[in-house]
Legacy VTK file of the C-alpha trace (Angstrom):
# vtk DataFile Version 3.0
C-alpha trace
ASCII
DATASET POLYDATA
POINTS 118 float
14.129 65.565 17.545
16.481 68.307 18.800
19.398 68.505 16.456
21.255 71.775 17.908
21.384 70.526 21.541
20.160 73.990 22.473
18.616 74.679 26.080
18.923 72.759 29.165
17.843 69.171 30.117
17.618 65.965 27.823
17.268 66.688 24.157
15.547 63.756 23.466
13.254 61.601 25.611
11.551 58.290 25.144
8.887 57.325 27.836
7.371 53.694 27.712
4.746 52.802 30.372
5.651 48.877 30.802
2.084 48.634 32.540
0.538 49.775 29.411
2.781 47.581 27.180
2.026 44.353 29.164
-1.728 45.009 28.744
-1.853 46.066 25.136
1.146 43.751 23.533
1.510 40.707 26.427
3.668 39.103 23.822
6.448 41.452 24.102
9.410 40.532 26.205
12.146 42.608 25.151
12.525 46.096 24.064
16.141 47.161 22.384
17.669 50.524 23.492
19.093 51.880 20.630
20.618 55.235 19.366
21.595 56.221 15.717
23.056 59.259 14.105
20.709 59.805 11.352
23.301 62.163 9.788
25.196 58.883 9.382
28.196 60.274 11.018
30.095 58.606 13.919
28.466 59.226 17.689
32.153 60.496 18.652
31.103 63.755 16.720
28.237 64.216 18.983
29.168 66.795 21.625
28.466 65.775 25.258
26.305 62.572 24.193
25.113 60.467 26.833
22.139 57.920 27.331
20.350 56.786 30.640
17.541 54.491 31.431
15.380 55.660 34.177
12.660 54.036 36.288
10.367 55.540 38.966
13.145 55.398 41.373
15.834 57.091 39.177
18.794 56.388 36.777
19.057 52.610 36.304
21.896 52.673 33.775
24.262 55.648 32.278
26.645 55.906 29.579
28.691 58.906 28.549
30.008 58.434 24.858
33.385 60.604 25.130
33.891 60.609 21.613
34.909 56.942 21.982
31.977 55.466 19.949
33.262 55.466 16.031
30.174 53.797 14.800
27.034 55.863 13.806
24.627 53.723 16.422
25.063 52.330 19.738
22.834 49.440 20.966
22.734 50.780 24.779
21.029 47.784 25.923
17.879 45.850 26.387
14.812 46.013 28.608
13.542 42.239 29.345
10.460 40.749 31.061
10.883 37.848 33.326
8.754 35.295 31.715
7.983 33.702 35.124
7.210 36.892 37.268
6.635 39.664 34.713
8.926 42.062 36.099
10.939 44.088 33.663
14.658 44.733 34.095
17.521 46.472 32.096
20.571 44.943 31.034
23.196 47.395 29.734
25.176 46.445 26.530
26.783 49.368 24.985
27.712 47.779 21.789
28.489 49.719 18.595
26.437 49.272 15.546
26.185 50.984 12.152
23.104 52.565 10.681
21.249 55.927 10.254
18.037 54.271 11.565
17.074 51.298 13.894
15.866 49.238 10.736
19.407 49.462 9.727
20.796 48.517 12.665
18.417 45.890 13.727
20.466 42.835 12.456
23.271 43.600 14.343
21.186 43.869 17.155
19.619 40.543 16.737
22.993 38.919 16.143
24.309 40.432 19.343
21.291 39.187 21.365
21.456 35.718 19.898
25.450 35.928 21.014
24.893 36.725 24.454
21.882 34.209 24.598
19.587 36.827 25.635
LINES 1 119
118 0 1 2 3 4 5 6 7 8 9 10 11 12 13 14 15 16 17 18 19 20 21 22 23 24 25 26 27 28 29 30 31 32 33 34 35 36 37 38 39 40 41 42 43 44 45 46 47 48 49 50 51 52 53 54 55 56 57 58 59 60 61 62 63 64 65 66 67 68 69 70 71 72 73 74 75 76 77 78 79 80 81 82 83 84 85 86 87 88 89 90 91 92 93 94 95 96 97 98 99 100 101 102 103 104 105 106 107 108 109 110 111 112 113 114 115 116 117
């Protein structure tokens, strides 16, 4: 957790090996990509904030916040597995949510997924 933003490159990185996920947890079909500001301040106060999802070929989706997000969290999107083919794909959503931690934002994430029939 890089809270200072010092240094070059991405401050925080989460890597997911979807092949290993398929093997260890075949019942998992969706992964929410969510960011929360643990300090409970709006994301608009985070200088130069951006999110991106990459696969082996490069950037799949990118979002720079530019101070527009007044919420404490952002439901960036969902990584979903096609039940017929097993192929994973990413759907960008960029939906503001409230909460210092993902557990607090989860009800809003679930509500959004239901509203979109995802």
